[in-house]
N, C-alpha and C positions, 0 to 999 in steps of 0.2 A: 776043082769046084769044092767049095765048103758048104755044107748044109748048116743052117742056123741051129744052134743049140737051143734047148728048151728048159725052162724052169719047172719047178714041181707042179705048177698050175698049167703046164703045157703052153706057156706063152714064149714065142720065139725071141731069141736075141737079135741084136742089131747086125745086119749084113749090108754091105755096099758091093760095088763092082770093082774088080781089080784094075788099078790105074794103067796097066800096060796093054789091056785089050778092050776094056770097057763092057765086058759081058760076063766074065767069070765071077759068080757070087763069092765074096770074101768076107770072113768074120772080122768085125771091128773089135779090138781087144781093149781091156781095161786094166788098170793098176788096182787090184783089189784092196791093198792096204790104204790107198788114198781115195778110193771110190771115184776115180777119174778115168775118163776115156783117153787112150793113147792117141796123140795127133802128131802130124808133121806140118808145122806152121810154115806158110810161105811156099809150100810145094805147089808145083804146076804139073799139069799133064796134058796129054792130048784130048781134045774133045772128040769122042767117037760117035757123037751125033745121036745117040739113042734117046728117044723121047718116051720110052716105055720101060717099066720096071722089069729087069731080068728076074728069074726065079730059080731057086735051088732045086735040087732033085725031089724035095717034098713039096714043091710048089709054093714056098715061102717067098714073097717078093722082097727085093732089096728096097732100101729106104730111098725116097726121093725128096728133093727140096724144090723150090721154085727159083727161077732165074732172078738175079738182082736187076737185070736190065728192064724186064717188063713185069715182073712179079707174078707171072702165070705159067711160063714155059716150064714144064717138068725137067728137072736135071738130077741124074742119078748121083748118089754120093760115092766118091772114089776112095779106095783103101789101097795102101801099098802091101807088098808081100809080107811085111812084118806086123800087119794088123793095125797100122796107124791110119786114122781117118785124116784125109788130106784136107787142110783148111788153109785159108789165106786171110790173115787178120789185118793186113795193111791194104 
């Protein structure tokens, strides 16, 4: 499990859940020189069915999105073990 890092104002960084289990909080990484989030485009994973935000050891919740199917069902954001946010742009 990874705890969210915090900035100088104590604001937590972005975390999602590990794509292999759907529950382990995992840090989303960025390329600092380009100010961009690392992503893995077109990646798919198992839907572990969680409809609530997992929390790290400091009680910081992972980020959630809403389902594109109905626009309201909570969906946790998945991250791979390399810190890439999993996205599918097609």
